[in-house]
N, C-alpha and C positions, 0 to 999 in steps of 0.2 A: 262661370268657369274662369279660374285664375290663368294668368299668363303661362305658368308652368304647365298646367293642365292642357292648355291650348297647344303648347309646343309638343307635348307628348302625343296628343291626338293627331296633330299635323304630321309628326314623324311616322306614326302608324299608317296613316293614309299614304304618305310618300313611299313607304316601304311596301305598299301593296297588300298589307295585312287585312285592311278593312275596306279598301276603296270600292271594290265591285259590289260587295254585299250591301254596304251602306248606301252606295249610289242607287242600287236597285230599289231599296226601301224608300228613299227620298223621291225618286222619280215616279213611283207607282201612282200617287194621287197627290195633288198640290197641297190640300189642307192636311189630310191624314199623313201624307208622306213626310211633311216637315216635322210633325209631332212624333211619328214613329222613328224618323231619323235622329231627332234629338234624344229620344229615349234610348235608342240603340247606341248612340255615341256615349251617353252617360254610363250605360252598362259596360261598354267596352273599356272605357277609361277607369271605372271602378275596379274591374277585373284586373286590369294592368297594374294599378296601384296596389291591390291586394297581393298580387304575385310578387311585386317588388318588396313589400313588407314581409311576406313569408320568407323570402330569401335572406332577409336580414336577421332572422331569428336564430340562425345557425342550427336549425332542425331540418330533418329530411322533408322533402316535398313530394307528394304523390301526384302523378300525372297519368292520363290515359292517352295512349297512342295506338291507332290501328286495332282497337278492341282488346288492348292489353294494358294492364296496370303496372306502372313502374314506380320505384322509389328512387329519388335522386338526392344523394347526400350533398351537404354543403360544398364538399371538395369536388363535386362533379361526377362522382361514381354513380352509375345507373344500374339498378338491380331489378330484374323481372320479378313481379309478385304473383300475378295470375292472369289468365284469360278472362275477359268479360264477355259473357254471352250477349248476342244481339237480342233486343226485345222482339217478341213474336207478334206484338200488337202494332199495327201501323196506324198512326193518327190520321184523322180526316184531313184532306187537303185544305178544306175551308171550314171555318167555324166562327161563331160570333161570341164575343165577350158580353156578359150581361152585367 
């Protein structure tokens, strides 16, 4: 992880955006927790960077908030697109990856 990536990651933790969730993953199990925590951190950082890059394109960005889809224009105008129905299937609480 580069110094800039580390700074972004630390600011997200300091802002409380990922602290509790990532902390719970890491503390779950020593060996698996470290691996899962590192993977989760990489995913969060990649998502953050992709969002930054998307905003630089001067194209609208689509986001989901409270089961609703919105279009956000580069100038900041937010337009409601549609409601997103909640899935009727609930995933198992526990599962094994093969």
